[in-house]
N, C-alpha and C positions, 0 to 999 in steps of 0.2 A: 504493499499500499504506499509506504514512504517513497519507493522508487517511482511510483506512478505520479505522486504528488510532486516529486522533485522534477520529473520530466515536464509536468504541466507548468510549474513555475519557470522552468527554463524556456519553455516555448512561449510563455506570455512575455517574459523579458525581451526575447529575440524579436517578438512581434512589435513591441513598444519601440525598440531601438531601430526598428526598419521603417517606421512611419516617417513621413516628411518632416514632422516637427523635430524629430530627434537625429536624423541622419545629417551627415556633413554637408549634403547638398543644400540644405535649408540654412546652413550657417554662412553661406556665400552671401556677401552683401549685394543688395539691389543697387542698380546704377542709373543715374539719371543726369543727362546733359541738357542744359538750356543753352541755346546758341542764338544770340541776337544778331541782327543784320544792320550794318552801317550805324552802329549805336554811337560812337564817340566816347573818348575816355572820361569826360566830365559830366555824363548825362544820368548818373545815378546819384541818389542822395548820399550814399556812403563815399562817393568820389567827388563830392562837392557841389552837386546840383541843388539850387535853392528854389527854382520856380516850378519844378515837376516832382511831386512826392512819389517815392518808389518804396513804399514800406516792405513789400514782400521780397524784393531783391536785397534791400538793406538787411532784412532779417536773416538772410543766408550769411551775410558777413558777420552779423552780430552772434550768430551761433556757429560761426566757422572762421575761415581765413580769407582775409582781403589781401590779394597780391598787388602791391603798389607798382611792380615792374613786370606785369603780365603781358607777354607778347604773343602774336600769332606769326606763323612762318611765311605769311604772304600779305600783301597790302590790299587785296580785294578778294571777292566772294569765293569763286570756285577753287582757286589754289589753297585758300585757308581751310576749306572743308576737306580738301584732299590730304592735307597735312594732319588735320585732326583725326581722320578715319584710318590713317596708316602709321602714325608716329614717326613719319619720315619726311624730310624736306621735300616739298612737292617737286622742286626743281631736279631732284634726283631721278625722277621718271618722267620728266618732260612736261610737267603740269604747271607751267609758269604763268599762263594767262587764262582768262575766262574762255577764250576761244576754244580751248581744249574741250570744254564741256559742250560746246555747240558742234564741234566736228566729231568728237568721239565721246570720251568720258574718262573717269578715273581708270587708270591702266588695269587691265584685266590680270596682269602679272602681280599686282599688289594684293596682299591679303588684308582685308578690312577688320576693324575692331569687332563689328558684329559677327563676322565669320569665325573669329577666334572664340568669341564668347558662346556662340551656338555650339561649338565643339565641346564646351564645358557645361552644357545643359541649360543654358540661359534662353529664356523667351526674349525675343528682340522685336522692337517696334520703332519705326521712324515716323514722325508726324511733323510736317512743315515743308520747308523749302529744301530740296535735294541738291540741284546744281552740280551734279557730278556725272551728267550723261543723260541723254534722253531716249536713245534706242534701247530695245528690249534687254540686251545683255547687260547694259550699264544701270538699269533701274534698281531701286533699293531691295526689292524682293529677290533679285538675282546677285546681290552683294552682301547677303547675310541677315537681312531683316525678314522676319516672319510676316510682317504686316506694314503697309505703308499707306498713309492718308495725308496727302499734300500735293505740292506742285513740283514739277521737274526742274523749273528754273524761275527766274524772276517773274513776278505777277502782280496784277492789281489786287487790292485787299477784297473788293467786292467783285463778283463774277471772275474768280481766279481762273487763269488759263493753264494749260498743260496739267490738268488736275487728274489725280488717280486715287481712287478708294479700292484698295486691293481686296477688301471684303466682297466687292461687287465684281471687279475685274482688274487686270493689270494693264488695261488700256485706258487711254485718256478719255474722259468724259466732260460734257459741258455743264457748267454750274449755272442754272437759270434762277435759283432762288434769290430774290433781291435782298433778303435778310441775311444772307450767307456772308460773314465777315471772318476772314481767315483766322485772326488772332483768337477770337471767341470759339470758333469751331474746332481749332486745334486743341484748345484746353478741354473742351467737351469730349472730344475723342480720346484724349489722354486719360481722363478720369474714367471713361467707359472702359477702355483697354485695361486699366489697373483693377477695375472692379471684376474683370473676368479672370484674373490671375489667381491661381490656387496656391500650391506649395512650391512651385519652381522659382528659382531666382530669375529676376528680370532686368532687362536693359531698355530704357526708354530714351530715345534721342529726339529732342524737340527743337529743331532749328527754325525759329520764327522768321517770317519775311519782314516783320517790324525790326527796325525802323527804316527799311529801304523805301526809296521813292516807288510809286507815287504816294503823296501824302493823302491818306484817306482814313476817316474814322466815323463811327456812328455818332448821332447826335448826343446820346447818353454820356459819352465820354467828352465830347466837346463842351458840354454844359458844365463840366468840372472846372473849366479854366476860363472864367468870365474876364479875368484880368490879362489874358494873353490874346494876341491878335494875329491874324494872317497865318503865315506857315508855322509860326511858333505855336499857335494854338492848336493847329491840327497835329504837330508833331507831339505836343503834350498829351493830347487825347490818345494818340497811338501808343505813346509810352505807358500811360496809365492802363490801357487795355492789356498790354503785355505784362505789366506788373500784376494785375488782377489774375490773368491767366496762370502766371507762375504760382500765385497764392492759392488758386483753386487746385492745382495739381499737388502742391505740397500739403494742402488739406486733406486730399484723398490719401496721400501717403501716410499722414498721421492717423487718419480713421482706420487705416489697415494696421495700425500699430507697428509701422515699419520705419519710422523716421531715423531711429538710432541705428538701424541696419541698412541704411541707404547712403551712398556716397553720391553727393550732388556737386556738379560744376555749373556755374553760370559765367559765360564767356562771350564777348563780342567777336564778330568774325573779322573785323578790321576797323580802322578809325572811321570817324564820321566825315561825309561829304558836305562840309559846312554850307556852301553857297546854295546847294540845291535843297537842303532839309532843315537848316539852322542847327544841325548837330554840333555839340561843343566838345572840342578836344581838350578842354582844360588848359593847363599851362604849356601844352605840347605844340611844337611848331609842325606845320604840315597837316595833311588830311589823307583820306582815302586815296590810294594809288600813288602815294609818295613814299620814299624811304626815310624821310624825317620821322621823328617819334610819333607824330600824329597819324601816321599810316599804320604801323604794326603794334603800337602799344594800346591795350584795351582793358576795359573792365575784366576782372578775372577773380572769381570767388570760388571757394570749395568748402562744403559743409559735410562733415561726417561725425555726428554727435557721438560723444563717448570715445572717439578714436583720434580725431583732429582736435586741437585746442579751439576754444570758443573766444571770439572777439579779438583775434590776433591779427596784426599786420605783418605780412611777410615781405621783407624789403629787398630781396635778392631777385635777380632776373629769372623768370621761368617762361615756358612757351607752351602753346597748345599741343606741341608734339609730345609733351609730358603726360597728357591725359591718358593716352593708350597704355603705356607701361604702368602708370599709377593704377588704373582700373584693373588691368590684367593681374598684376601682382596682389592687389587687394582680393581679387577673386580666387587666388590660389595658384595661378599659373606661373611657370618659370619662364621668364623672358630669355630667349635663346639668342646667342651672338649671331647665329646665322640669320636672324630676322633683320640685322643691320639697321636697328632703330637709331633715331637721332634724339629721341626723348628719353627721359629718365624717370624712375619712380620718385615721386615728390614726398611720399610719406616719411622717410627718414629725415628729411630736411625740415618739414613743418613740424614734426613732433620733437625736434631738438636732438634726435640721435646722431645726426650728422650735421656739424656745424660749418661745413664747407659750402661753397657756392654750388647750386645745381648745375650751372653752366659757366665755364670759363670764357667761351666764345659763343656768339650767336651770329647768324648770317642771313642775309636777304639778297635775292636777285630778282629784278623785275625789268628785263630787257637792259637798257642802258643805265637804268637806276640800280643802285646796289648799296649795301651797307654791311659793315662788320662791327660788332661790339666785342671788345676784349676787356674784361673787367669792367671799368667804368669808362673806358675810352671808346669812342665811336668814330669811325671814318665812313663818310657817307657822300655819295653822289645822288642828288635827288631833284626832281622838278621843283622849281621855286628857288633853287640855289645857284651857285656860280657856274655849274657845269663841270667843275673840277673836284677832286676829293677834298672834302672839309673835315677838320677834326674837332671833336667836341669832348669835353669831360663832363659826362652826364651827372656825376656826383654833385657838382656845384653849378651846372648849367643845363638843366632839364629842358629848357626852352631852345637849346642849340642856337644861342644868340651870339657867341663869341668863338669865331673859327680860329683855332690854335695851329693850323697847319704850317704856317710860316715860321712859328716858334718851336714847336715840338717836331722837328723834321725827322728825327730818329723814330719817333712813335709813328709817324705817318708811314715810313718804310716798313716798320714791324707789322702794322696792321694790313698794309697793302699786300705783304707776302702771305699773311693768313688768308685774306680774301681770295687772292690768286690761287692759292693751292686748293682751297675748298671749291671755288668756282670751276676749276678743272675737273673736279669730280663729278660735276652735275651734267645732266643729259641736255641735249638740244631741245628746245621746245617742240612739242609734237604739233602745235598750232600757234600761230602768233597773231596778236591783236595789232592791227595797223595803228601806228603812231602812239598807242596808249602808254608806251613805256619810255618814251624819248624825253629826257630832261631838257633838251635844247629847245623844245616847242613849249614856251612858257607864256605866250600871250593869253590874254584874259578869256578870249573866246575858246581857246583850246582847253584852258583849265576848267571852264564851266562844262564843257563837253565831257571831260574825263570824270568830273565829280559826280555826274548824273549816272554813271554806268553802275 
């Protein structure tokens, strides 16, 4: 009798340990990336914005980490996303310009973040703006996502174009509903997708098309800003809608009791195109599609309650390429040298286990515009500049106002060698955007044109 009882107890314990609530699979963190479009470094309350409240975005920083020197690997939309999805400089595989997404897409030779996570048992979903290829083989559901709800490229907010709802079909559909506003619907779909998750770990990627042009917003958001006018009023309404959307998604995570087991990132895809949308890049020089700081330095926040410290500012340079190795390491994967990643796992740095800089060098190449950052020194050729390499010490000149190239000649040579060596490793662009990367074309008409892209 005792043997039977022992076997019964053993079987019961084994059954309990094999349930999702107790197995290792359920201990993997859930993963959430909010990716804003054309946001601008100074457009969140936590980054100094005064006229547009962003309480939900600010909450992520209050409960997590605000990176004061967060960068992306490209100065505009498609290459920035290519870097995020691969953890590699997009120039390594020829994804230097938006034209790549129009001609083909994210190289099929590259392994994406959702593909790696799916192999680890994660449910994966992308909701929002893809911009990494339009033809079938490049679409999200063929690049590692179980589900996609959004647009394949840039779009209006009302009556969005190139729209796909993979629950219906993986083909483009026309949106005729006049009340369909992308930011709101993306949040609704995200909450719905989360409600359908059971015990498996999940990865939700939510790349908004806010704050990209065209400036469009429902009246309910416009009414929140009676003291703003013209473009700024619409921009504020769009920003408020995105902040609400983030709040709704985070509320859904909390209702599931999963916030402490969810690693969250909020990042801008590139600097703001100030003239076309009023986006504010704070103290930074330059804007979207330049290699001055206003192009690649963006709002960058990470929250992982109970694991990352709360309310901390991290003041060393990081990059969106770091998201992939940070996420995969958190999920229990071993990052292999054969993956040839350019990003690093940020966890040891933000938790204080590693006091070194995550990156000694950072690089950018955008046609004839380029930049290299070594420690606090930056050598840059950018639209709006002299057309020659300019040298700045970002530790005391974040606005890149005092060119030290004629004084620190040895430093210029040192950084030029670093850039030349790195650039020689990069691939030729697989498609080139005409004139968009030429720093010599600096007239006002051309600048307005490039800011609107």
